[in-house]
C-alpha positions, 0 to 999 in steps of 0.5 A, a space after each residue: 499500499 505504501 509502495 502504491 501511494 509513493 508511486 502516485 506521489 512520485 508521478 504527480 511530482 513529475 507531471 507538476 515539474 513537467 507542467 512547470 517547464 512547459 509553462 516556463 519555456 511558453 512564457 520564455 519564448 513569448 518573452 524573448 518573442 517580445 524583446 526582439 519584436 519587430 525584427 522584420 517588417 509588419 504588414 496591415 491588412 485592410 478590407 477595403 480599397 485605397 481611399 476608404 476610411 480604414 485605409 486612410 487610417 491604417 496609412 497613418 497609424 502605419 507611418 506613426 508605428 514605423 517611427 516607434 518601432 523603427 521598422 517598416 509597417 506596410 499597408 496591404 489592401 484586400 478589398 471585397 466580400 465586406 472585408 472577409 477577404 482581409 480577415 482570411 488573409 490574416 487568419 492564415 498568417 503566422 501567429 507572430 505579430 507581423 500580420 495585423 488586421 485593420 478594421 474588423 467591423 464588418 468582416 468580424 462583427 456585423 456581416 456574420 451577425 446578418 447571416 453572412 458565411 465566413 470560414 472563421 469564428 470571430 470570438 475564437 479565431 482572432 485576437 484583439 490588439 488595440 483600439 484604432 478609431 471610433 467614428 460615426 457615418 454620414 448620409 449624403 446626396 449628390 449636389 444635383 439631387 433633389 434631396 438637399 436636405 434630410 427633410 427633402 427625403 422624409 417629405 418625399 417618403 410621406 408623399 410617395 404611394 405604397 410600395 413606390 420605387 426604391 431609392 438606391 443607396 451606396 454602401 462600402 459592402 454588404 452588412 457593413 455599417 453604411 449598409 445598417 445606416 441606409 436601411 435604418 433611415 429608410 425604415 425611420 422615414 418610411 422610404 424603400 432603400 436598395 443597398 448598393 455594395 461598393 468595395 468601399 466608401 469612397 467608391 460608393 460616395 463618387 457614384 452618389 456624387 455622379 448621380 449613379 446612386 441616390 444616396 450614399 452612407 460614408 465616413 468623414 475621410 471617405 466623403 470630405 473630398 467630394 463634400 468640400 468639392 461641392 459634388 456631395 451634400 451631407 444630409 445627416 450625421 449619425 452622431 450625438 453632436 455636429 461634426 465641426 467641418 460640417 457645422 450645418 449638418 444636423 444629427 439624427 436626433 435633431 431631425 426627429 430620428 430618435 435611436 438612429 445614433 450609431 457608432 463604428 470603430 476600427 482595431 487591430 486584430 492578430 491571429 488568435 495564438 500571437 504571444 501576449 507579449 507581442 500583443 501588449 507591445 503592439 498595443 502600447 505602440 498603437 496607443 502612442 502612435 495615436 496621441 500625437 497632435 496631428 492625429 487627434 486633430 484628424 479625429 477630432 475634425 472628422 467628429 470621431 474620437 479615440 479611446 485607450 483600451 487595454 487588449 482585454 478591455 478591447 476583447 470585452 468591448 468587441 464581444 459586446 459589439 457583436 451581440 449588439 450588431 446581431 440584435 440590429 440585424 434582427 430588429 431591422 431585418 438586414 440579412 446578407 444576400 448570398 
């Protein structure tokens, strides 16, 4: 009996030692990776075309991060399929912190929430690294459009007979923030909108300015060249207060569209399994990169904002957003056409 107990005790001691060694080895490998990181260029994969809001901000961050990490940081545009092509590109990359996804709102939250088919599990396959930007979309129309204000749309919707022809509304992709915004406005004013997906908000805005679609929803960085050039008219902003650079454009609350405020965010994500020490270094670098006078001014002018978040805080925020947009998808009947 004594011998049996002794053997079990010895095995437990051996198992404990083996586990301790394994954990120490893992920690050591992670710490070593963080110490030498980065030893080669970092790639930021963006799910929309050049000129889109995520592309614009990814390039701004790339420059700031490169200066702080003393390493090349490049932007790789992989537009299409509501950002899921970019997400898949990151998912198949080595788990070492050298390939990051920028964005995530459409590809990891909204598209799957609206029933879009993806070959990954948003909560399980990606590691939230750092918050990048938070902002609000804007509903626009071409300067030659009949819609000079949101009130024009409201009045026309009320005067139109039932089942009137749908108005086209350009979006940056299926189940993107702009898609949700188009459909939620339409429901609120009693109009019928047909969403027209593009490979980026800037492309949708360009077509709205040219009259190829009736409306478009985009973010300041995507629409500002056209609004400043008087080719596109901002009708309403989905924010709690007016944008500094669009002082004459009302908020959704000001025009009676209660409950339509919506915030969209972009963040950095890595493949699950990236060493925690590397994730933390990237998080610190991104936070430092944002807090420069120029970056802060750009975001403020666009009516957007920023919030420092640790990887753990971002993960909690990210999980809540997944639940929120699933609820909105159901409430407003927004489903991906496959």
